[in-house]
N, C-alpha and C positions, 0 to 999 in steps of 0.2 A: 540104638536098638538094632539087633540083627534081623536078618530076613525071616528067621523062624519066629521071632517074637512078633513081627508084624502080621504073619500068617495066623498066629494064635489069637491076636487081637481081633482080626477080621472074623474068625470063627465065633468068638464070644459075641460080637455084634449080631451076627446072623442068628445065633441062638436066642438073643433078646428079642429080635424082630419076630421070630417064630412064636415066642411066648405071647407077644402082644397080639399077633394075629389070632392065636387060639382064644385069647380073652375076648377079642372082638367077635369071633365066631360064636362064642358063648352068649354075648349080648344079643347078637342077631337071632340066635335060637330062642332067647327069652322074648324078643319082640314078636317073633313068629308065633310063639305060644300065646302071647297076649292077643294077637289078631285072631287066632283060632278061637280063643275064649270069647272075644267080642262077637264073632260070627255065630258061635254056639248060643250066646245069650240072645242075639237077635232072632235066631231060629226058634228059640224057646218062647220069645215074647210074641210071636206071631199068632199062635193058635191055642196056647195052653190055658192061661188064666187072664181074665180082664183086669184084675188088680195089678198084675205085672206090666200090663200095657198102658193103662190109664192111671196116672199117679197124681194128677193135678188137684183133684178134689180133696185129697187127703193131705195136701201140703199145707204148712202153717201159713205161708204167704197168701194162699187163696182164701183161707178161713179168715184171716185178719182183714183183708181188703173187703171181703163181702160183708163182714160185720160192720166195718166203718161205713160202707155204702148204705146198709140198712138203717144205721143210726142217722146218717145225713139225710136220707129220704124221709125219716120220721119227723125231723125238725126242719122248719123253714128258716133259712138264713137270708139276709139281705144281700149277700154277695161278699166279695173280698173286702177285707178290712182296709181302710184308708191308711196311707202312710207306710204300708208294708211292701217290700219289694216282691215282685211277682213270684220269683223262685223261692222266697221264704214263706209264702202264703201256704198254710196247711191244706186248704181246699185245692189249691193248684197242685200241690204234691200228690194229693189223693187222686186228682183227675189224671195226672200223668201215670200213676200206678194203675188206675183203672184202664187207661188206654193200653198199657203193656199187658195187663191181664186179659183184655178182650182179644188181643192177638194170640195169646197162649190158649185161650178158650177155643178159638177157631181151629188152631192146630190140634187141640185135643179132640174136638168134634170130628176132624178128619181122620184121626187115628181110630176112634171108636167106630166110625162109619166103615173103615176098612176091615175092622174086626167083624162087624155084623155082616158085611158083604161076603167075606171069606167063609163064614160059618153057614150063611143062609143060601149060598149058591148051590148047595147040595139039594135043597128043597125047590128053589125057583131061581134058576141061573139067569133067565132072561129079564128078571125084574130090575137089575142094576142098569141095564141099557134103556129101560123105559122110564125109570124115575131117577133123575140125576141128583136132585138136591138131597144132601145127607139127612136133614131133619124130616123131610117128606118120606124118604126111604125108611127111616126108623119108625115113623108112625104107621106106614103101610105094613111093614113086617110085623109090628106089634099087633096090628089089627087082624092080619091073616093068620099068623101062627102056623099051625100044622094043617090048616084047613085045605082040602084038595078041591072042593067045589066053591069057587069064588062067587057063585050066584047067591050063596048064603051069607056072604060078607058084605056089609054096607060100607062102601068107601066114599060115600057122599060127604063133601066138606073137606076131604083130605086131598083129592086130586080133581082136576077138571074132568068133565063128563067124557070127553074124547079119549083121554088117557085111561080112564076107568074101563071103557069098552075095549081098548087095545090090551090092557092087562088081563081082562077076563077071557078074551079070545086066546091070548098067548098061554094062559094057565092051562087051557084044555089040551094043548099040544106039548107041554113041557115034559122032559124026561126025568125030572127030579122025583125024589122019594121023601116021605116024611122024616123029620129029624128025630133022633133019640131024645128022650126026656131031659137028660142032663145037658145036652147041647142046646136044646130049645130053651132051657132055663137060662143058660149063659147068654143066648141071643136076646131074650126078653130083658134081662138085666142090663145088657149093653144098650138096648133101646131106651130104657128108663134113664140111664146115665146120660145118653145123648140129649134127651129132652130136658133133663135137669141142667145140663151145661148151656143149652139154648136159652132157658129161662133166666139163668144167671147172667148170660151175655146181654139179654134184653134189659135186665135190671141195671146192669152197669151202664148201658147206653142211655137209659132213662135218667140216671143220675148225672151223667156227663152233659146230656142235653139241658137238664135243668140248671146247670151251672155255667153253661156257655154264655148266657146273657150277661153275666158279671165278669167272667174270665176273658172272653173274646167277643165283646158286643159288636164291633165293626165287622168282623168276619161272619158272625151269625146273621147280621143284617143283609149280607150279600148272598150267602149260600144256604142259610138256615141252620138251626141248632144241630140237627141230626147229622148233616153233612160236615159241619164244622167239627163235631166231635170225632167223626170218622177220619177226617183229615189230620187232626191233631194226634189221634191214636196211631195212625200209620206212620206219620212223620216222627213221632217220638216226643211230642210236646209242642207247645206254642213257640218256644224259642227256636227249636229245630225247624219248624215250619216257616218261621220268619226268615231264616237263613237260606231257605231252599229256593232255587230259581223257579220261575213260573212254568217253564216247560216240564219240570219234574212234578210240580203240584198238579198239573193237568192229568198225569197218568197215575196218580196215587189211587190204589184200589183197582187198577186195571187187571182184568183176567181175560185170557184168551177164550173166546166162546166156541163151543163145539156146535157147528151149524149142521152136522149130520148130512152133508151132501147138498144142502140148500145154497142158494146164491148168497155171496157176501157183498153184493153191490150196495145194498141198503144198510148193511151193518156198520155201526160206528166203531172205528178203530182208534186206539190211543185216547180213550176217554175212560176215566175211572169213576170216583165218587161224584164228580161234577155232573155226571149224567143224571143223577137223582135230584138235582136242583130244579126249582120251579122255573127259573129263567131258561134253562136248557130245554125243558119239556114244552114250554110255550113257544119256542122258536121253530120256524119251519125247518123241515129236514135238510133243505139245501144250504141253510146258513148255520147249522148246528156246529160244524167244525170251527168256523170263525167265532161263534159265540163261546165255545168252550175255551178257546185261547184267550178271548177277552176276559171271561170270568176268572180264569186262572191268574191272569196278570193283576186284575184288581183285587183278587183274594190275597195275593202275596203282599200287596201294599197294605191291605187292611190288617193282615196278621202282623206286619211290622209295627203298625200303629198300636195294636193291642199288646204286643210284647213290651213296648216301652210305656204302657199306660198313658198314651198321649190323648186319648179321647174316651173316657169311661162311659159317656152317654151314647156313643155310637153314631154321632152326627156324620162323621167321615164315611162310615159304612153306608149310611142311607144316601149320601150324596153320590158315592161310587155306584150304588145300585141304580140310582136314577140316571146316571151317565150311561151305564150299560144299556138300560131300557131305551134311551133316546137314540143311541147308536144303532141298536137292532132295528128300531122303527125307521131310521134313516136308510138302512140297507134295503128295507122292503119297499121304499118309495119307488114309483116308476121313473124311468129316466125322463128328463125334460124333453118336450116336443122340439123337433128340429125346426128352427125358424127359417122361412124362405129368405135367401140372401139376394138382395137386388143387384142388378148389373151395374157396374160403375159407369159414370158419365163418360162418354167418349172424349178422349184427349183432355181429361180433367187432371190427370196426374202429371206433374212436371217431368219433362224428359231429361234424361241424363246427358248433359252437354259438357264437353271439355274442350279447352282451347290450347293453342300452342303451335309450335312449328311443325311437329309431327302430324297433328291432326290436319293442318292446312295442306301439307304435302299429300296426305292420304286422300283428302277431298279433291285436290287437283288431279290426282292419279285416276280416281274413279269418277270424275265429273263428266257430264254429258257434253261432248264437244259440239261445235257448230256443224261439223260433218255428220255426226250422228243425228242431230236435229233435222238436217235436211233429208237424210235417209229415211227418217221416220215420218216425214211429211209428204203429202201427195197434193198435186195441183188438180183443180177441177177441170175435167175435160181434156186433160193432156195425158197421154200414155207414158208410163214410166219405163225407164230402161232397166233391164235385168241382166244378171250375170250370164245366163244361157240364151238370152234372146227370146222374142215372142212371148214374153211374160213368164218364162220358165226360170227357175233358179231363184236367187235372192234379188229382190228388187232394190233399186237405188233411190227410189223416191224422187225428190226434186233435185238430186245431184245431176249436174250437166244439163239442166233445163234452160240455162241462160244462153246457150248457143256457143259456149266456149269449148265444147267438146273435151272438157277436162273434168275429172272427178276430184281435183285437188282444190281445197279451199284454204282459207287462212287457218293456220294451226295455232295462232295466238289465242288463248282463252279470253273470252270477253270479260270475265270477272276480275282478271288480273289488272291491278292498277300499276302503271309504270311511273316511276319516280320522275320528278322534274329534272333531276341531274342526269338520269339515264336517257331521257328524251333529248336533252341538250347535247349529250355525247353522240347520240344517233344522228342528230342534225349536222353536227360538226363533221362526222364521218361522211355524210352525204355531200356536204359542201366540198370537203377535201377530195372526194372521189370525182365530183363534177368539174373541178378546176382543170383537169387534163382535157384539152381540146384536141380534136382530131385534125388532120392536115387538110381536110376538105372545107373547114370552116372559113368564112370570109368576113372581113370587116365592112363589106358593102351590104347595104340593106335597101330594098325597093319599097318606097312609100308612095302613097297616092298624092302626097302633097308636093314633094320636091323630086320624086323619081328615085334617083340613086343617091343614097346618103352614106356617109361613113359613120359607123357606130362601134362602140366598145362591147365586145361579146361578154365581158365579165360584168358589165353593168346590167345586162339582162338577168344575170344570176343574182343580182343584189349585192355584189361585192364591190365596194369602192376601194380605190387605192390611190395613193399620192395625195394630191390636192382635193380629190373627190371623196375623202374619208369623212368620218363623222365630225371631224373638227371643223371643216368648212362646209358642212352640209347645210341645206336650208332649214332643216328641222333642228339643228343643233343650237344650243344656248350657251351663253357665257356664264362662268361661275366666278364669284368674287372671293378672293383668297385674302385672309387676314395677314397682315404683316407681323412678323415675329420680332 
Protein backbone atom coordinates (compact mmCIF):
# COMPACT_ATOMS: atom_id res chain seq x y z
CA UNK A 1 0.00 0.00 0.00
CA UNK A 2 1.17 3.48 -0.80
CA UNK A 3 1.43 6.36 1.60
CA UNK A 4 -1.81 7.88 0.28
CA UNK A 5 -3.72 4.64 0.93
CA UNK A 6 -2.49 4.52 4.55
CA UNK A 7 -3.62 8.14 5.09
CA UNK A 8 -7.06 7.36 3.70
CA UNK A 9 -7.39 4.32 5.99
CA UNK A 10 -6.54 6.49 9.00
CA UNK A 11 -9.19 9.00 7.99
CA UNK A 12 -11.80 6.23 7.74
CA UNK A 13 -10.94 5.04 11.25
CA UNK A 14 -11.25 8.56 12.61
CA UNK A 15 -14.68 8.94 11.05
CA UNK A 16 -15.82 5.64 12.62
CA UNK A 17 -14.63 6.77 16.07
CA UNK A 18 -16.51 10.05 15.70
CA UNK A 19 -19.68 8.16 14.84
CA UNK A 20 -19.29 5.99 17.97
CA UNK A 21 -18.73 9.06 20.10
CA UNK A 22 -21.88 10.62 18.68
CA UNK A 23 -23.85 7.49 19.56
CA UNK A 24 -22.43 7.50 23.10
CA UNK A 25 -23.35 11.13 23.44
CA UNK A 26 -26.85 10.24 22.42
CA UNK A 27 -26.99 7.51 25.10
CA UNK A 28 -25.71 9.94 27.73
CA UNK A 29 -28.37 12.37 26.71
CA UNK A 30 -31.01 9.67 27.17
CA UNK A 31 -29.65 8.85 30.63
CA UNK A 32 -29.75 12.50 31.59
CA UNK A 33 -33.32 12.68 30.37
CA UNK A 34 -34.19 9.62 32.49
CA UNK A 35 -32.61 11.20 35.56
CA UNK A 36 -34.53 14.39 34.94
CA UNK A 37 -37.75 12.38 34.61
CA UNK A 38 -37.02 10.57 37.92
CA UNK A 39 -36.38 13.85 39.71
CA UNK A 40 -39.58 15.26 38.28
CA UNK A 41 -41.48 12.21 39.49
CA UNK A 42 -40.02 12.58 42.98
CA UNK A 43 -40.96 16.24 43.07
CA UNK A 44 -44.47 15.40 42.00
CA UNK A 45 -44.71 12.62 44.61
CA UNK A 46 -43.86 14.91 47.49
CA UNK A 47 -46.94 17.10 47.67
CA UNK A 48 -49.58 16.34 45.09
CA UNK A 49 -51.52 13.17 45.88
CA UNK A 50 -51.35 10.64 48.72
CA UNK A 51 -52.04 7.68 46.42
CA UNK A 52 -48.95 8.41 44.38
CA UNK A 53 -46.87 8.50 47.59
CA UNK A 54 -48.32 5.55 49.51
CA UNK A 55 -48.94 2.46 47.35
CA UNK A 56 -48.43 -0.39 49.84
CA UNK A 57 -52.03 -0.83 50.93
CA UNK A 58 -53.21 -1.22 47.35
CA UNK A 59 -50.56 -3.80 46.43
CA UNK A 60 -51.63 -7.41 45.94
CA UNK A 61 -48.85 -8.72 48.23
CA UNK A 62 -50.13 -6.65 51.16
CA UNK A 63 -53.71 -7.80 50.60
CA UNK A 64 -52.77 -11.50 50.36
CA UNK A 65 -50.55 -11.51 53.45
CA UNK A 66 -53.09 -9.64 55.58
CA UNK A 67 -55.81 -12.05 54.47
CA UNK A 68 -53.66 -15.06 55.45
CA UNK A 69 -52.86 -13.44 58.78
CA UNK A 70 -56.52 -12.87 59.58
CA UNK A 71 -57.33 -16.47 58.65
CA UNK A 72 -54.47 -17.79 60.80
CA UNK A 73 -55.56 -15.66 63.74
CA UNK A 74 -59.12 -16.94 63.37
CA UNK A 75 -58.13 -20.60 63.72
CA UNK A 76 -55.90 -22.02 66.41
CA UNK A 77 -53.09 -24.35 65.32
CA UNK A 78 -50.90 -26.50 67.52
CA UNK A 79 -47.73 -25.29 65.82
CA UNK A 80 -45.51 -26.50 63.07
CA UNK A 81 -46.21 -29.90 61.65
CA UNK A 82 -43.80 -32.61 62.68
CA UNK A 83 -41.52 -34.09 60.08
CA UNK A 84 -41.47 -30.96 57.89
CA UNK A 85 -38.32 -28.97 57.34
CA UNK A 86 -38.53 -25.50 58.83
CA UNK A 87 -38.12 -23.75 55.48
CA UNK A 88 -40.92 -25.88 53.97
CA UNK A 89 -43.39 -25.17 56.75
CA UNK A 90 -46.21 -22.91 55.42
CA UNK A 91 -46.56 -21.13 58.77
CA UNK A 92 -42.85 -20.35 58.81
CA UNK A 93 -43.07 -18.98 55.27
CA UNK A 94 -46.00 -16.81 56.32
CA UNK A 95 -44.03 -15.58 59.37
CA UNK A 96 -41.09 -14.63 57.15
CA UNK A 97 -43.45 -12.78 54.80
CA UNK A 98 -45.01 -11.02 57.78
CA UNK A 99 -41.62 -9.94 59.03
CA UNK A 100 -40.76 -8.45 55.66
CA UNK A 101 -44.18 -6.82 55.47
CA UNK A 102 -43.73 -5.26 58.91
CA UNK A 103 -40.54 -3.57 57.70
CA UNK A 104 -42.38 -2.28 54.62
CA UNK A 105 -45.21 -1.01 56.82
CA UNK A 106 -42.78 0.94 58.99
CA UNK A 107 -41.25 2.52 55.89
CA UNK A 108 -44.70 3.35 54.60
CA UNK A 109 -45.65 4.96 57.90
CA UNK A 110 -42.52 7.11 57.67
CA UNK A 111 -43.52 8.23 54.15
CA UNK A 112 -47.07 9.08 55.24
CA UNK A 113 -45.73 10.91 58.29
CA UNK A 114 -43.52 13.01 56.04
CA UNK A 115 -46.54 13.81 53.84
CA UNK A 116 -48.62 14.90 56.86
CA UNK A 117 -45.80 16.96 58.29
CA UNK A 118 -45.13 18.81 55.04
CA UNK A 119 -48.79 19.66 54.61
CA UNK A 120 -49.61 20.54 58.20
CA UNK A 121 -46.57 22.73 58.88
CA UNK A 122 -48.45 25.59 57.22
CA UNK A 123 -50.92 25.37 60.11
CA UNK A 124 -48.69 24.38 63.08
CA UNK A 125 -45.01 24.26 62.20
CA UNK A 126 -43.73 23.75 65.77
CA UNK A 127 -45.80 20.57 66.32
CA UNK A 128 -43.28 18.27 64.60
CA UNK A 129 -40.55 19.32 67.04
CA UNK A 130 -42.84 18.64 70.03
CA UNK A 131 -44.34 15.30 68.97
CA UNK A 132 -41.75 13.00 67.45
CA UNK A 133 -43.58 9.69 67.13
CA UNK A 134 -45.33 9.38 63.71
CA UNK A 135 -48.51 7.72 65.05
CA UNK A 136 -48.88 10.18 67.92
CA UNK A 137 -48.31 13.01 65.48
CA UNK A 138 -51.05 11.68 63.18
CA UNK A 139 -53.49 11.33 66.08
CA UNK A 140 -52.80 14.85 67.35
CA UNK A 141 -53.18 16.36 63.84
CA UNK A 142 -56.44 14.51 63.34
CA UNK A 143 -57.68 15.72 66.71
CA UNK A 144 -56.69 19.38 66.21
CA UNK A 145 -57.61 19.82 62.55
CA UNK A 146 -58.04 23.51 61.74
CA UNK A 147 -58.80 24.51 65.34
CA UNK A 148 -56.87 27.60 66.42
CA UNK A 149 -57.81 27.53 70.11
CA UNK A 150 -56.32 24.36 71.57
CA UNK A 151 -58.11 24.87 74.88
CA UNK A 152 -61.19 23.53 73.10
CA UNK A 153 -59.34 20.37 71.98
CA UNK A 154 -59.09 17.47 74.42
CA UNK A 155 -55.70 15.80 73.98
CA UNK A 156 -55.92 13.65 77.11
CA UNK A 157 -54.88 10.07 76.40
CA UNK A 158 -52.96 11.02 73.28
CA UNK A 159 -49.95 12.76 74.88
CA UNK A 160 -48.49 13.15 78.38
CA UNK A 161 -49.80 16.08 80.38
CA UNK A 162 -46.49 17.97 80.23
CA UNK A 163 -46.36 17.73 76.43
CA UNK A 164 -50.02 18.80 76.19
CA UNK A 165 -49.23 21.97 78.15
CA UNK A 166 -46.24 22.75 75.93
CA UNK A 167 -48.29 22.18 72.77
CA UNK A 168 -51.08 24.45 74.06
CA UNK A 169 -48.67 27.26 74.93
CA UNK A 170 -46.81 26.96 71.64
CA UNK A 171 -50.05 27.05 69.65
CA UNK A 172 -50.80 30.52 71.03
CA UNK A 173 -47.62 31.96 69.51
CA UNK A 174 -47.52 30.06 66.24
CA UNK A 175 -47.48 31.99 62.96
CA UNK A 176 -49.45 29.38 61.02
CA UNK A 177 -52.77 29.90 59.32
CA UNK A 178 -55.73 27.51 58.82
CA UNK A 179 -55.42 25.09 55.91
CA UNK A 180 -57.69 25.13 52.88
CA UNK A 181 -60.45 22.56 52.89
CA UNK A 182 -58.96 20.33 50.18
CA UNK A 183 -55.51 20.31 51.83
CA UNK A 184 -57.08 19.58 55.22
CA UNK A 185 -58.99 16.67 53.69
CA UNK A 186 -55.78 15.19 52.29
CA UNK A 187 -54.11 15.57 55.69
CA UNK A 188 -56.95 13.84 57.51
CA UNK A 189 -56.96 11.05 54.92
CA UNK A 190 -53.22 10.61 55.41
CA UNK A 191 -53.75 10.43 59.18
CA UNK A 192 -56.37 7.71 58.74
CA UNK A 193 -54.00 5.79 56.46
CA UNK A 194 -51.18 6.02 59.02
CA UNK A 195 -53.46 4.71 61.74
CA UNK A 196 -54.63 1.85 59.49
CA UNK A 197 -51.03 0.90 58.76
CA UNK A 198 -50.26 0.96 62.47
CA UNK A 199 -53.17 -1.36 63.26
CA UNK A 200 -52.08 -3.70 60.44
CA UNK A 201 -48.56 -3.75 61.88
CA UNK A 202 -49.91 -4.63 65.31
CA UNK A 203 -51.98 -7.42 63.81
CA UNK A 204 -48.93 -8.82 62.04
CA UNK A 205 -46.91 -8.66 65.27
CA UNK A 206 -49.67 -10.42 67.19
CA UNK A 207 -49.71 -13.22 64.65
CA UNK A 208 -45.93 -13.60 64.71
CA UNK A 209 -45.88 -13.55 68.52
CA UNK A 210 -48.55 -16.26 68.66
CA UNK A 211 -46.46 -18.50 66.42
CA UNK A 212 -43.11 -17.84 68.09
CA UNK A 213 -43.75 -20.53 70.69
CA UNK A 214 -43.80 -23.20 67.99
CA UNK A 215 -41.35 -21.70 65.48
CA UNK A 216 -38.66 -20.49 67.92
CA UNK A 217 -39.42 -21.83 71.41
CA UNK A 218 -35.87 -21.50 72.76
CA UNK A 219 -35.42 -17.94 71.52
CA UNK A 220 -38.83 -16.95 72.90
CA UNK A 221 -37.91 -18.45 76.29
CA UNK A 222 -34.96 -16.04 76.57
CA UNK A 223 -36.15 -12.75 75.09
CA UNK A 224 -39.92 -13.22 74.89
CA UNK A 225 -42.22 -13.71 71.92
CA UNK A 226 -42.51 -10.03 70.98
CA UNK A 227 -38.76 -9.38 70.91
CA UNK A 228 -38.14 -12.70 69.16
CA UNK A 229 -40.58 -11.72 66.41
CA UNK A 230 -38.89 -8.35 65.96
CA UNK A 231 -35.45 -9.93 65.83
CA UNK A 232 -36.58 -12.43 63.21
CA UNK A 233 -38.29 -9.73 61.19
CA UNK A 234 -35.28 -7.45 61.15
CA UNK A 235 -32.81 -10.25 60.44
CA UNK A 236 -34.91 -11.71 57.63
CA UNK A 237 -35.98 -15.01 59.14
CA UNK A 238 -34.84 -17.54 61.71
CA UNK A 239 -32.13 -19.01 59.49
CA UNK A 240 -30.62 -15.59 58.83
CA UNK A 241 -30.76 -14.82 62.55
CA UNK A 242 -28.99 -18.10 63.36
CA UNK A 243 -26.16 -17.25 60.95
CA UNK A 244 -25.72 -13.76 62.42
CA UNK A 245 -22.98 -13.13 65.01
CA UNK A 246 -23.95 -12.05 68.50
CA UNK A 247 -22.49 -8.55 68.12
CA UNK A 248 -24.89 -7.88 65.25
CA UNK A 249 -27.88 -9.39 67.09
CA UNK A 250 -27.22 -6.95 69.92
CA UNK A 251 -27.76 -3.87 67.71
CA UNK A 252 -30.76 -5.14 65.72
CA UNK A 253 -33.41 -2.41 65.86
CA UNK A 254 -30.99 0.20 67.20
CA UNK A 255 -31.98 3.78 66.42
CA UNK A 256 -30.05 6.90 67.24
CA UNK A 257 -31.96 8.80 69.90
CA UNK A 258 -32.46 12.53 69.68
CA UNK A 259 -31.66 13.74 73.18
CA UNK A 260 -32.40 17.41 72.31
CA UNK A 261 -29.41 18.74 74.20
CA UNK A 262 -29.76 16.54 77.27
CA UNK A 263 -26.89 14.51 78.70
CA UNK A 264 -26.03 11.23 77.02
CA UNK A 265 -24.27 9.80 80.09
CA UNK A 266 -27.20 7.60 81.11
CA UNK A 267 -28.40 6.72 77.60
CA UNK A 268 -27.79 3.17 76.46
CA UNK A 269 -25.90 2.99 73.19
CA UNK A 270 -25.66 0.06 70.81
CA UNK A 271 -28.75 -1.65 72.20
CA UNK A 272 -31.66 -2.52 69.92
CA UNK A 273 -34.70 -4.70 70.54
CA UNK A 274 -32.93 -6.45 73.42
CA UNK A 275 -33.60 -3.31 75.45
CA UNK A 276 -37.26 -4.36 75.59
CA UNK A 277 -36.56 -7.73 77.21
CA UNK A 278 -37.51 -8.43 80.81
CA UNK A 279 -33.93 -9.43 81.66
CA UNK A 280 -32.53 -6.11 80.46
CA UNK A 281 -35.14 -4.02 82.29
CA UNK A 282 -34.63 -5.87 85.60
CA UNK A 283 -30.84 -5.43 85.48
CA UNK A 284 -29.27 -2.45 87.33
CA UNK A 285 -28.21 0.37 84.97
CA UNK A 286 -24.52 -0.17 85.62
CA UNK A 287 -24.66 -3.77 84.41
CA UNK A 288 -27.02 -3.39 81.45
CA UNK A 289 -24.26 -3.18 78.85
CA UNK A 290 -22.80 -6.50 80.02
CA UNK A 291 -26.28 -8.00 80.28
CA UNK A 292 -27.13 -7.02 76.69
CA UNK A 293 -23.95 -8.70 75.40
CA UNK A 294 -24.74 -11.83 77.39
CA UNK A 295 -28.35 -11.96 76.21
CA UNK A 296 -27.27 -11.45 72.59
CA UNK A 297 -24.79 -14.33 72.82
CA UNK A 298 -27.30 -16.74 74.37
CA UNK A 299 -30.02 -15.64 71.94
CA UNK A 300 -27.79 -16.53 69.01
CA UNK A 301 -27.24 -20.02 70.46
CA UNK A 302 -30.98 -20.45 71.01
CA UNK A 303 -31.74 -19.31 67.44
CA UNK A 304 -29.32 -21.92 66.08
CA UNK A 305 -31.04 -24.62 68.10
CA UNK A 306 -34.44 -23.50 66.81
CA UNK A 307 -33.24 -23.30 63.20
CA UNK A 308 -32.30 -26.99 63.30
CA UNK A 309 -35.39 -28.06 65.29
CA UNK A 310 -33.06 -29.42 67.96
CA UNK A 311 -35.34 -28.76 70.94
CA UNK A 312 -39.02 -28.16 70.13
CA UNK A 313 -39.96 -28.06 73.83
CA UNK A 314 -37.68 -25.11 74.61
CA UNK A 315 -35.67 -26.76 77.41
CA UNK A 316 -32.39 -25.34 76.14
CA UNK A 317 -33.84 -21.84 76.07
CA UNK A 318 -35.04 -22.12 79.67
CA UNK A 319 -31.63 -23.43 80.77
CA UNK A 320 -29.89 -20.53 79.00
CA UNK A 321 -32.26 -18.04 80.62
CA UNK A 322 -31.51 -19.51 84.05
CA UNK A 323 -27.79 -19.28 83.33
CA UNK A 324 -28.17 -15.62 82.38
CA UNK A 325 -30.09 -14.94 85.59
CA UNK A 326 -27.44 -16.63 87.77
CA UNK A 327 -24.62 -14.72 86.09
CA UNK A 328 -26.34 -11.37 86.59
CA UNK A 329 -26.96 -12.24 90.26
CA UNK A 330 -23.30 -13.20 90.59
CA UNK A 331 -22.28 -9.81 89.19
CA UNK A 332 -24.35 -8.05 91.87
CA UNK A 333 -22.78 -9.91 94.79
CA UNK A 334 -20.44 -7.80 96.94
CA UNK A 335 -16.78 -8.71 96.80
CA UNK A 336 -15.52 -11.05 99.54
CA UNK A 337 -14.16 -9.42 102.68
CA UNK A 338 -10.43 -9.13 102.84
CA UNK A 339 -9.08 -11.65 105.32
CA UNK A 340 -6.29 -10.51 107.68
CA UNK A 341 -3.06 -12.15 106.65
CA UNK A 342 -0.97 -13.28 109.66
CA UNK A 343 2.72 -12.54 109.75
CA UNK A 344 4.99 -15.49 108.97
CA UNK A 345 6.92 -17.20 111.75
CA UNK A 346 10.41 -15.73 111.97
CA UNK A 347 13.05 -17.84 110.27
CA UNK A 348 10.43 -20.41 109.33
CA UNK A 349 11.15 -20.40 105.65
CA UNK A 350 14.21 -22.34 104.56
CA UNK A 351 17.01 -20.09 103.44
CA UNK A 352 18.44 -20.44 100.02
CA UNK A 353 21.88 -21.98 100.40
CA UNK A 354 24.29 -22.92 97.71
CA UNK A 355 27.66 -24.55 97.94
CA UNK A 356 30.73 -24.83 95.84
CA UNK A 357 34.12 -23.32 95.35
CA UNK A 358 32.81 -19.93 94.25
CA UNK A 359 30.65 -19.53 97.34
CA UNK A 360 33.47 -20.55 99.67
CA UNK A 361 35.80 -18.04 98.06
CA UNK A 362 33.16 -15.34 98.38
CA UNK A 363 32.64 -16.14 102.07
CA UNK A 364 36.38 -16.08 102.67
CA UNK A 365 36.59 -12.73 100.90
CA UNK A 366 33.87 -11.12 103.01
CA UNK A 367 34.46 -13.05 106.26
CA UNK A 368 35.13 -11.16 109.48
CA UNK A 369 38.85 -11.52 110.19
CA UNK A 370 40.48 -11.73 113.60
CA UNK A 371 41.80 -8.22 113.12
CA UNK A 372 38.30 -6.88 112.61
CA UNK A 373 37.03 -8.85 115.60
CA UNK A 374 39.68 -7.27 117.83
CA UNK A 375 38.89 -3.83 116.42
CA UNK A 376 35.21 -4.31 117.27
CA UNK A 377 35.94 -5.45 120.82
CA UNK A 378 36.77 -3.23 123.80
CA UNK A 379 38.44 -4.13 127.06
CA UNK A 380 36.90 -3.06 130.32
CA UNK A 381 38.75 -0.25 132.04
CA UNK A 382 41.39 0.10 129.36
CA UNK A 383 41.40 3.04 126.95
CA UNK A 384 41.59 2.13 123.30
CA UNK A 385 43.95 3.60 120.82
CA UNK A 386 42.55 5.72 117.97
CA UNK A 387 43.79 6.94 114.64
CA UNK A 388 43.99 10.60 115.69
CA UNK A 389 44.79 10.09 119.34
CA UNK A 390 42.96 11.18 122.50
CA UNK A 391 39.90 9.18 121.46
CA UNK A 392 39.50 11.02 118.16
CA UNK A 393 39.14 9.33 114.81
CA UNK A 394 38.60 5.64 114.29
CA UNK A 395 39.14 3.47 117.34
CA UNK A 396 41.28 0.33 117.22
CA UNK A 397 39.52 -1.52 120.01
CA UNK A 398 41.73 -4.22 121.52
CA UNK A 399 44.34 -4.03 118.78
CA UNK A 400 47.75 -3.40 120.28
CA UNK A 401 46.52 -3.96 123.84
CA UNK A 402 48.96 -6.87 124.46
CA UNK A 403 51.96 -4.52 124.65
CA UNK A 404 53.47 -5.55 121.34
CA UNK A 405 52.97 -2.06 119.94
CA UNK A 406 51.83 -3.67 116.67
CA UNK A 407 48.51 -3.56 114.90
CA UNK A 408 49.35 -6.67 112.96
CA UNK A 409 47.77 -9.99 113.83
CA UNK A 410 47.68 -13.34 112.19
CA UNK A 411 46.18 -13.05 108.75
CA UNK A 412 45.37 -16.76 108.53
CA UNK A 413 41.59 -17.25 108.84
CA UNK A 414 40.60 -19.37 111.78
CA UNK A 415 38.01 -21.31 109.83
CA UNK A 416 40.40 -22.53 107.16
CA UNK A 417 41.42 -26.12 107.65
CA UNK A 418 44.97 -26.93 106.58
CA UNK A 419 45.55 -30.27 105.06
CA UNK A 420 47.85 -32.77 106.69
CA UNK A 421 50.06 -32.81 103.64
CA UNK A 422 50.30 -29.01 103.65
CA UNK A 423 51.25 -29.04 107.35
CA UNK A 424 53.90 -31.69 106.73
CA UNK A 425 55.40 -29.61 103.94
CA UNK A 426 55.48 -26.55 106.19
CA UNK A 427 57.29 -28.50 108.89
CA UNK A 428 59.83 -29.83 106.41
CA UNK A 429 60.47 -26.28 105.23
CA UNK A 430 60.99 -25.16 108.80
CA UNK A 431 63.41 -28.02 109.48
CA UNK A 432 65.27 -27.35 106.26
CA UNK A 433 65.57 -23.69 107.13
CA UNK A 434 66.74 -24.45 110.68
CA UNK A 435 69.57 -26.78 109.56
CA UNK A 436 71.76 -23.84 108.68
CA UNK A 437 73.68 -22.92 111.79
CA UNK A 438 75.49 -19.72 112.35
CA UNK A 439 79.22 -19.49 113.04
CA UNK A 440 78.71 -18.52 116.67
CA UNK A 441 77.14 -21.82 117.64
CA UNK A 442 79.26 -24.18 119.72
CA UNK A 443 79.16 -27.83 120.61
CA UNK A 444 79.94 -27.03 124.24
CA UNK A 445 77.07 -26.96 126.65
CA UNK A 446 77.11 -25.92 130.32
CA UNK A 447 75.10 -28.24 132.51
CA UNK A 448 74.73 -28.25 136.31
CA UNK A 449 75.68 -31.90 136.45
CA UNK A 450 79.00 -32.16 134.65
CA UNK A 451 79.70 -28.52 133.91
CA UNK A 452 80.99 -28.39 130.38
CA UNK A 453 79.73 -31.11 128.01
CA UNK A 454 79.99 -31.78 124.34
CA UNK A 455 76.60 -32.02 122.53
CA UNK A 456 75.31 -32.36 119.04
CA UNK A 457 73.40 -29.20 118.01
CA UNK A 458 71.30 -31.16 115.49
CA UNK A 459 70.12 -33.44 118.26
CA UNK A 460 68.46 -30.51 119.95
CA UNK A 461 66.48 -29.93 116.77
CA UNK A 462 65.33 -33.55 116.77
CA UNK A 463 67.32 -34.55 113.71
CA UNK A 464 69.30 -37.78 113.99
CA UNK A 465 71.98 -38.72 111.55
CA UNK A 466 74.22 -41.72 111.06
CA UNK A 467 73.98 -44.28 113.81
CA UNK A 468 71.56 -42.11 115.75
CA UNK A 469 68.86 -42.42 113.11
CA UNK A 470 65.54 -44.13 113.61
CA UNK A 471 67.12 -47.47 112.75
CA UNK A 472 69.19 -47.58 115.96
CA UNK A 473 66.94 -45.43 118.08
CA UNK A 474 65.64 -46.62 121.42
CA UNK A 475 62.02 -46.26 120.22
CA UNK A 476 62.62 -48.21 117.01
CA UNK A 477 61.34 -51.75 116.53
CA UNK A 478 62.40 -54.66 114.40
CA UNK A 479 60.20 -55.87 111.55
CA UNK A 480 60.04 -59.48 110.43
CA UNK A 481 60.26 -59.96 106.70
CA UNK A 482 59.00 -63.08 104.95
CA UNK A 483 61.39 -64.97 102.75
CA UNK A 484 60.48 -65.20 99.12
